[in-house]
C-alpha positions in Angstrom: -98.7 -23.2 -36.2 -97.2 -21.0 -33.5 -95.5 -24.1 -32.0 -93.4 -24.8 -35.2 -92.2 -21.2 -35.5 -90.9 -21.1 -31.9 -88.8 -24.3 -32.4 -85.3 -24.5 -33.8 -84.8 -27.6 -35.9 -81.4 -29.4 -35.4 -82.0 -32.5 -37.4 -84.9 -34.9 -38.3 -85.4 -36.1 -34.7 -84.2 -33.1 -32.6 -85.5 -29.6 -32.3 -85.2 -27.1 -29.4 -87.6 -24.5 -28.3 -86.9 -20.7 -28.3 -87.8 -20.7 -24.6 -84.8 -22.9 -24.0 -82.5 -20.1 -25.1 -81.7 -16.9 -23.3 -79.6 -14.1 -24.8 -77.9 -11.4 -22.9 -75.8 -8.6 -24.4 -72.4 -7.7 -23.0 -69.7 -5.3 -24.0 -67.3 -6.8 -26.5 -63.5 -6.6 -26.5 -63.3 -7.1 -30.2 -62.9 -4.5 -33.0 -64.9 -1.3 -33.0 -62.6 1.4 -31.7 -64.0 3.7 -29.0 -67.5 2.5 -29.9 -66.6 -0.8 -28.2 -66.7 0.8 -24.8 -70.2 2.3 -25.3 -72.2 -0.4 -27.1 -73.0 -3.9 -25.9 -72.5 -5.8 -29.1 -71.3 -9.2 -27.8 -73.9 -11.9 -27.2 -73.9 -14.5 -24.4 -76.3 -17.2 -25.4 -77.4 -19.6 -22.7 -79.0 -22.9 -23.7 -80.9 -24.7 -20.9 -80.0 -28.2 -22.0 -81.6 -29.9 -19.0 -85.1 -28.7 -19.7 -84.8 -28.9 -23.5 -85.8 -32.5 -23.5 -82.8 -33.8 -25.4 -82.3 -37.6 -25.5 -80.0 -38.8 -22.7 -77.2 -39.9 -25.1 -77.3 -36.6 -27.0 -77.3 -34.6 -23.7 -74.3 -36.4 -22.3 -72.3 -35.9 -25.6 -73.3 -32.3 -25.7 -72.0 -31.6 -22.2 -68.8 -33.5 -23.0 -68.3 -31.5 -26.3 -69.1 -28.2 -24.6 -66.3 -28.7 -22.1 -65.9 -25.5 -20.1 -68.8 -23.9 -21.7 -71.1 -26.3 -19.8 -72.2 -25.3 -16.3 -72.9 -27.6 -13.4 -76.6 -27.0 -13.8 -76.5 -28.4 -17.3 -76.6 -25.2 -19.2 -74.3 -24.4 -22.2 -72.9 -20.9 -22.6 -71.6 -19.5 -25.9 -70.2 -16.0 -26.2 -70.1 -14.4 -29.6 -68.1 -11.2 -30.2 -66.5 -11.8 -33.6 -68.5 -9.2 -35.3 -69.1 -5.5 -34.8 -72.9 -5.7 -34.8 -75.2 -7.1 -32.2 -77.4 -8.8 -34.8 -74.6 -10.6 -36.5 -73.2 -11.8 -33.2 -76.7 -13.1 -32.3 -76.8 -15.1 -35.5 -73.2 -16.3 -35.0 -74.0 -17.5 -31.4 -77.1 -19.4 -32.6 -75.3 -21.0 -35.5 -72.5 -22.2 -33.2 -75.0 -23.5 -30.7 -76.9 -25.4 -33.4 -73.7 -26.8 -34.8 -72.7 -28.0 -31.3 -76.0 -29.7 -30.7 -75.9 -31.3 -34.2 -72.4 -32.6 -33.6 -73.6 -34.1 -30.2 -76.6 -35.8 -32.0 -74.3 -37.8 -34.3 -73.7 -41.2 -32.6 -70.1 -42.2 -32.0 -68.5 -44.6 -34.5 -68.6 -48.3 -33.5 -65.6 -49.6 -31.7 -62.8 -51.1 -33.8 -62.7 -54.8 -34.0 -59.3 -56.3 -33.3 -57.8 -58.3 -36.2 -54.8 -60.4 -36.3 -52.2 -60.0 -39.1 -52.3 -62.7 -41.7 -49.5 -65.3 -41.8 -48.3 -63.9 -45.2 -48.0 -60.3 -43.8 -46.0 -61.5 -40.8 -43.7 -63.4 -43.1 -43.3 -60.4 -45.4 -42.5 -58.1 -42.4 -39.9 -60.5 -41.1 -38.3 -60.9 -44.5 -38.1 -57.1 -44.9 -36.6 -56.8 -41.4 -33.9 -59.4 -42.1 -33.2 -57.8 -45.5 -32.8 -54.4 -43.8 -30.5 -56.0 -41.1 -28.3 -57.5 -43.8 -28.1 -54.2 -45.6 -26.9 -52.5 -42.4 -24.4 -55.2 -41.7 -22.8 -54.6 -45.1 -22.2 -50.9 -44.1 -19.8 -52.1 -41.3 -16.0 -52.2 -41.4 -14.4 -54.5 -43.9 -12.6 -57.4 -42.3 -9.3 -58.4 -43.9 -8.6 -61.9 -45.0 
């Protein structure tokens, strides 16, 4: 029972352990007046993606989606300082991390199959082109007889 509580569920097949997350609190540059210089309300959430046991395809997509937030060691860092309270920033960081992992878990769409235009569509396009050309020729100078 203890095992299920310490896991964060991403989707049906992926869940991550609480031990794969590490939170540290830093001073925020956001709203809060003079209080911002005294209280560490911003949260830096580190997700150890390498040891989390994610499937290889999900792991590679996660690092690609994370961009600069991913480290060379395979960790993903998320900083949350949108809110004035530490608890709300913790919640925001976790929500953003879960959303990022969930987005990485979605497989890419299948590649587009190349199709050739139908004969009828080619003819219609060429007829439209010649009609447009005739219309533009009519706008030219009038030649006297």
